C-alpha positions, 0 to 999 in steps of 0.5 A: 539443525531441527526440522520445523516438525521436531520442534514442534513435536519437542514444544508440544511435548515441552510445553506442559513443563516448560515453567517448572522446567525455567524456575529450576533452571540454575545454569546453562542454557536457560539459568538466569531467564528471568534477569535476561527478560529483565535486562530486555525489558529495561533497554526496551523502555516501553511506554503505554500505547507502543506496539510490540511484536513478541517473537517465539513467546513459548508461554508469554512471560515476555509478551506479559512484560510489556502488556504490563507495561502498557504496550499492545503486545502481539506474539507468535510461537512456532507450537500450538501448545505454546501458544495457548499456554500464552493465551492463558497467561496473558489475556490481553495478549493477541497471541497466534501461530507464527515462524521464524523468518516466516511472513506474520499472521495476516491478521496482525499489523504491519509494523512494530515500535518494538519487535523481541525475541528471547531464546529463540532465534538459535533455532536458525543458522546464521544465514537464516538469522540474518536474513531474518533479523533484515526482513524484520528490520527493514520490513516490520520497523516503525521508524526509530524502532528497534528489534531486541533479541536475547538468546543463548550467545557468545562474545565470539566463536572461539568463547562458543567453542569453550562453552561447547567444552565446558557444557558438553553434557548439555550442549544441543548439538542440533541449535545454533547459538550466537557468536557476536563477532561473526554474528555482527560481521554478516549484518554488517554486511546486509548493511545492519549494525547491532549492538550488543552486550553479554548479560550472563555467562551464556546469553546475549542481547542483540539490539537492532535499529529499524533499517531501510534500503539495501 
């Protein structure tokens, strides 16, 4: 896995051309980005006044969709450069530097009706993914709230191995792409039961409801 420092450097350098990269992406790993965000929004069913937290917001594309639906949106990203881009693109969104698996910025609310993330959790290994998901579900979701994560993901480990061979020239060995079956088992051991939908050949959507207790 990349160190946090290397991630910051990567995204600082990528920030000026990030939007162009998404627009040009046609296949693995970021192709279909707009479709994926649209599906996450559809499943989230945002309503005016909902409090939403977007983790790993990047340039704010997903945050902007929720803001347009009348939600009160808070967003974090590891990269200051990305946060600046998000603030410019989405002036109605409160954006701050923050890391997955770390405490939220102290000025942010403690709980949310929806917590969302797109293309960010694959920077964490499975153990850290599970730890972060559990923390978010137990501490930061309102009653009946949901955590929705869209990311590079495959139905199971065998499908992930096939994808690695198929896209070997584009596969990033420093990332930890999801396998839904192993993820479900790991979360079940913590009392969480995610829903899962394969949105395209390399992207899946996880939906976890608010949880309480061990």
